[in-house]
N, C-alpha and C positions, 0 to 999 in steps of 0.2 A: 450518643455519639458526640465526641468533642468537635469543636470548631476552632478556627484560628482566632475568633473573637468570642468572648463569653463574659457573662456576669456571674458573680458569686452571690446567690440569693440567700445563702445561709447566715450571712451577717445580720445581727439584730440592731435595733435602734432607729428603724424607720428608713427604708431604702429610698433614695431620691429618684423616684420614677417620674420623669418629665419627658417632654418631647425630644430633647437631645438624647436622652438615654434610649428611648424607643427607636429613634433613627439609627443610633449606633448598633442596636440589636438587629434591626432590619438589614443593615449592611453585612452583618456576619454571615447571613445565608445567601443574600443576593450576589455577593462577590464570589462565593464558592460555586453557586449555580452557574454563573457566567463563565467561570473557568472550566467547569465540566462541559458546558455547552460548546465552548470553543474547541475542546478536545474532541468532541463527537464529530464536529463538522457542521456543514450547512445543508438545509433542505433534507433532513434525515428523519425517518420514523424511528423513534426510540423504542416504543412498545405499543401494543394494541393496533388500532386502525385496520382491523381484519374485515375483509369483504366477505359477506355471506348473502348470496342472492342479490337483492337490490338494496341492501343496507350495509353500513359500515359501522364498526364498533368505535367506542371512545378510545383514546390513547394519549400518547405524548409525542410531540414533534419538536425539532429545532429548526427555526427559521431566522435567518440573519443574525445568528449567534445568540438567540434567546430560546430558552426552553418553555414551550407552551403546552397546556393541556389541549387535547383535540376533542371536539364535540362532534360525534358522528351523527348518523341518521340515515334517511332514505336518499338514495342516489339514482341518477338517471344513467346516462352513458358515461362510465367512469373515465373513458379516454378523453372526454371533453370537460370534466368537472374541474373547477378551479377552487382554490382555497384562499382565505384571507384571515387577517387578525382583527378581532373585534374587542371592544372594551366596554365593560359594564360598570357604571359608577353607582355607588350606594351612599345616601346621605345619612349621617348620624347626628343625634341631638347633642349639642354641647351644653356645658354647665350654664351658659347664658341663655338657654332655651332656643337658640338658633340651630337650624339644620344646615349642615355643610357637607358637600361631597368630599369625602376623605377616604372612602374604601373603594378600591378599584380592582376589577377582575378582568384580566386579559386572557383570551383564549383563541384558538384557531378553529375554524370550521369552514364549511363550504360557503362560497360567496363569490361575487364578481371581482376578479383580479387577473393578473397575468401569470400566476403561479399554478401550473397544472398539478393536480394531485399525483398523477403518474410520474411526475418529475422527481418526486421524493425517493430517496434511497432508504431501504429498510436496514436498520442497524442489526448486524449479526451478533449472536451471543458469543461470549468468550469461548464456549465449547465449540461452537460452529467455526469460529476463526482459528482455533487451535487445530481442528481437524483439517481446515483448508491449508494452514501453514505446513502441516505434516505432509499433506498431499503434494504441495509445491516442493518441499524438501526431498521427498521421494523421487519426484520427477527430475530434480536437479542431479540427484545421485545417479539415476539411470543415464542422464545425459552425459555426466562426467565419465561414465564407463564407455560411452559411445564415441567420445571425442577425446583424443590424447594429444597433448602438445609437449614439445621438448626442444632440445638444441642438439646440433650435430656439427662436428668440426670438419671443415672442408679445406684441402690444400691442393691447389692447382698450380704445380711448379712450372717455371719457364722451361720450354723445350721438352716438356713431358708429353705423355700420351694424350691424344685428344679425348679418349674415353677413360673415365676413372670411377671406381666404386668407393663410396664412403658408407660407413655403417656405425651404429651404436647399439649397445645391448638393449633389448626390450625390457620395459619395466616388469617386475615380478607379476606373474599371472596373466600377462598379455601375450597373445599369439599374433605376431605381426601379419600372418597370412590371412587373418580375419578382417584386415583393414585395407583401405586404400590410402595412399600417402601423398603428401604434397610438401615440397621444399621451397622455402622463400629465400631467394638470392638477393633481395634488396637491390643494390646498385650494380650488380654484375650483369653486364649487357652483352657479353660474348659467349654465353652458354646457349647453345642452339636447342638443347633438349635435356630433359631430366626424367628418368624412369624410376618408378618405385619397384624394387626387386627384392622383397623381403625373404627371409628364411624363417624357420620355426622360432628362432631365438633372437634374430637380428633385424633391426630397422635399417634397411639398406636402400641406397639410391645409386643409380648409374647415371653419371653426368657426362654429357658430350659438349665440348667447346669447339668453336669455329676454327681456331688455329692454336699452335703450340707456343707461339711467341707472346703469350699473355699469361701472367701468373696472378693468383689471388689466393689468399688464405684468410680464414676467419671462422667464426662460429655463427651458424644460421639456424633459424627456427624451422621446425617441421610440424605438420599437423597430420594426425591419423584419424580417419573417420570409419567407424565400423560398418561393414557391409550389411545390407538389409537382406534377410533371407525370405 
């Protein structure tokens, strides 16, 4: 698998393998892993860490933006178990015969800290997330069929009747009789009542105003909510 940084080791003539080259190589995968860890989130179980009886398996977790191997083992009360990051250093012998700590292994395991194991979120697989997204999509589609919004034109003329019916054709496949309706008049404050009075094909409202010496025209929003049987 290719990386954003790489060496071409096929060139002959004596590759200059020094500390700078090794550091550059190390960056090639640490930078990529940090980017992936940031995408995953924080305090997340990536894999493993499965509880079976009084033991928990090894796995991988992300803490504070870093991906760590998790070392499992025997557990007590899982609701109170805390986890911590530990580091193990290994000394290697240099060419000058001196031993120096240069190899470090950081891992996550149970230990004293403020991070409860139960506070970690288990990362779902792509398949699980796809199934969940499909379920949400299906729910939204059902909800869209239960709530219908639209606009209706209202004209309350001066010196007209106090009562007035306004209507608009129902969307295709919608039976207005199966819904309850609401009309939003916004700033009109002289309407005393408004009744939803649909027919089989029309979204219709009956509007009553307090006097005939007030006129108002405009397009207003309506909402239909499907009745629950």
